[in-house]
BAROGU-188290 format. One line per 4 residues: their letters; for each residue x, z, y of N, C-alpha, C. Coordinates in Angstrom, 2 decimals. Example, Ala and Ser with C-alpha at 12.3 -4.5 7.8 and 13.67 -1.06 7.14 Angstrom:
2
as> 13.19,7.80,-5.69,12.30,7.80,-4.50,13.20,7.80,-3.30 ~ 12.85,7.08,-2.25,13.67,7.14,-1.06,12.90,7.87,0.03 $
//
This chain:
73
ldql> 97.94,158.60,37.67,96.37,159.25,38.12,96.13,159.37,39.33 ~ 97.25,159.89,40.13,97.18,160.38,41.49,97.16,158.86,42.15 ~ 97.84,157.96,41.83,97.90,156.59,42.67,96.40,155.95,42.48 ~ 95.88,155.93,41.16,94.85,155.36,40.90,93.65,155.96,41.66 $
senl> 93.42,157.25,41.62,92.45,158.16,42.36,92.40,157.85,43.63 ~ 93.75,157.81,44.39,93.74,157.52,45.83,93.40,156.02,46.24 ~ 93.72,155.13,45.23,93.20,153.93,45.53,91.80,153.80,45.48 ~ 91.27,154.13,44.65,89.52,154.43,44.24,88.86,155.29,45.30 $
gmqk> 89.60,155.97,45.94,88.97,156.84,46.94,88.21,157.97,46.42 ~ 88.83,158.70,45.19,88.15,159.62,44.54,89.12,160.80,44.30 ~ 88.39,162.09,43.93,89.39,163.03,43.79,89.70,162.72,42.30 ~ 90.98,163.42,42.00,91.43,163.03,40.59,90.82,163.90,39.45 $
syls> 90.04,164.89,39.71,89.34,165.58,38.94,88.13,164.72,38.27 ~ 87.41,163.83,39.29,86.40,162.92,39.03,86.95,161.97,38.08 ~ 88.03,161.22,38.51,88.68,160.17,37.75,88.94,160.84,36.33 ~ 89.48,161.96,36.09,89.49,162.32,34.80,88.01,162.56,34.12 $
kvln> 87.04,162.95,34.75,85.75,162.93,34.12,85.30,161.47,33.57 ~ 85.87,160.57,34.54,85.43,159.09,34.34,86.10,158.56,32.96 ~ 87.49,158.98,32.69,88.31,158.70,31.66,87.83,159.30,30.48 ~ 87.38,160.76,30.84,86.94,161.05,29.36,85.51,161.06,28.99 $
gkad> 84.66,159.97,29.68,83.41,159.69,29.26,82.38,160.58,29.69 ~ 82.76,161.28,30.81,81.69,162.27,31.27,81.00,161.80,32.65 ~ 81.73,160.85,33.20,81.14,160.35,34.26,81.56,158.92,34.50 ~ 80.84,157.88,35.39,81.09,156.73,35.43,81.60,156.22,36.61 $
fssd> 82.18,155.12,36.77,82.52,154.44,38.09,81.32,153.72,38.62 ~ 81.31,153.88,39.95,80.37,152.75,40.68,81.04,151.34,40.48 ~ 80.08,150.61,40.90,80.58,149.07,40.92,81.91,148.85,41.89 ~ 81.72,149.55,42.95,82.77,149.11,44.13,84.17,150.02,43.28 $
qlfl> 84.00,151.15,42.80,85.02,152.09,42.28,85.68,150.96,41.16 ~ 84.77,150.28,40.44,85.38,149.68,39.30,86.15,148.37,39.77 ~ 85.61,147.61,40.93,86.03,146.67,41.79,87.66,147.00,42.33 ~ 87.58,148.22,42.57,88.90,148.60,43.20,89.81,148.93,41.86 $
acrf> 89.38,149.47,40.87,90.29,149.61,39.73,90.73,148.33,39.20 ~ 89.90,147.19,39.12,90.49,145.73,38.40,91.65,145.50,39.49 ~ 91.37,145.72,40.66,92.42,145.17,41.88,93.80,146.00,41.57 ~ 93.68,147.31,41.35,94.65,148.27,41.38,95.56,147.98,39.97 $
fnfn> 94.64,147.58,39.05,95.50,146.98,37.97,95.85,145.27,37.60 ~ 95.45,144.78,39.05,95.87,143.28,38.73,95.22,142.56,37.51 ~ 93.92,142.90,37.43,93.14,142.22,36.29,92.61,140.72,36.69 ~ 92.89,139.79,36.06,92.57,138.55,36.25,90.83,138.42,36.18 $
qdqs> 90.21,137.22,36.67,88.80,137.32,36.76,88.20,137.53,35.49 ~ 88.59,136.88,34.58,87.76,137.25,33.24,87.91,138.73,32.82 ~ 89.05,138.97,33.10,89.17,140.51,32.50,88.21,141.72,33.54 ~ 88.13,141.27,34.69,87.25,141.92,35.84,85.64,141.64,35.22 $
qylf> 85.53,140.48,35.05,84.32,139.89,34.92,83.73,140.72,33.26 ~ 84.70,140.85,32.59,84.30,141.63,31.22,83.87,142.97,31.46 ~ 84.60,143.61,32.33,84.49,145.21,32.57,83.10,145.37,33.48 ~ 82.86,144.34,34.28,81.40,144.44,35.04,80.46,144.13,34.18 $
lllq> 80.59,143.26,32.90,79.68,142.90,32.17,79.29,144.38,31.34 ~ 80.41,144.81,31.02,80.10,146.11,30.38,79.53,147.23,31.02 ~ 79.60,147.25,32.21,79.18,148.20,33.13,77.74,148.10,33.17 ~ 77.23,146.74,33.61,76.06,146.25,33.49,75.10,146.44,32.21 $
wars> 75.86,146.38,31.10,75.11,146.65,29.77,75.04,147.94,29.41 ~ 75.66,148.66,29.96,75.69,150.17,29.69,74.58,150.70,30.56 ~ 74.41,150.08,31.80,73.40,150.86,32.70,71.99,150.26,32.69 ~ 71.79,149.16,31.87,70.65,148.39,31.86,69.66,148.97,30.82 $
glsk> 68.35,149.12,31.14,67.13,149.63,30.33,66.42,148.50,29.61 ~ 66.73,147.44,29.92,65.99,146.30,29.63,66.34,145.58,28.25 ~ 65.81,145.91,27.22,66.42,145.34,26.02,66.75,143.67,26.02 ~ 66.12,142.67,26.65,66.13,141.32,26.87,67.57,141.38,27.56 $
rkea> 67.43,141.98,28.64,68.87,141.94,29.59,69.96,142.14,28.67 ~ 69.91,143.44,28.12,70.95,143.68,27.16,71.34,142.41,26.22 ~ 70.52,142.25,25.80,70.89,140.76,24.94,71.61,139.93,25.52 ~ 71.14,139.47,26.85,71.47,138.48,27.33,73.15,138.72,27.84 $
lkte> 73.15,140.00,28.48,74.56,140.37,28.62,75.57,140.69,27.61 ~ 74.98,141.04,26.23,75.85,141.20,25.01,76.36,139.62,24.73 ~ 75.73,138.62,24.96,75.96,137.34,24.79,77.31,136.83,25.72 ~ 77.07,137.14,27.04,78.16,137.02,27.90,79.44,137.97,27.45 $
ital> 79.06,139.08,26.96,80.50,139.78,26.65,81.09,139.43,25.31 ~ 80.25,139.13,24.41,80.82,138.48,23.36,81.62,137.15,23.57 ~ 81.02,136.20,24.27,81.92,134.92,24.87,83.34,135.20,25.39 ~ 83.45,136.17,26.16,84.34,136.65,26.98,85.50,136.97,25.75 $
q> 84.82,138.03,24.70,85.90,138.65,23.92,86.95,137.56,23.14 $
//
């Protein structure tokens, strides 16, 4: 956790909140996390789609994102 929080430029306490579902990564932090774990393009895209889906308030957009998420699964 120390290395991950350092690479993401965040305090370990905030990272703990994210991991416990009490806070969220920003897009930039998610990008850095994907790099930290050496995720490939499909894995990274999947996580970004999940982030967009979770933050979207438009049902039509959520449906479109869900289609993309399902295709990558």
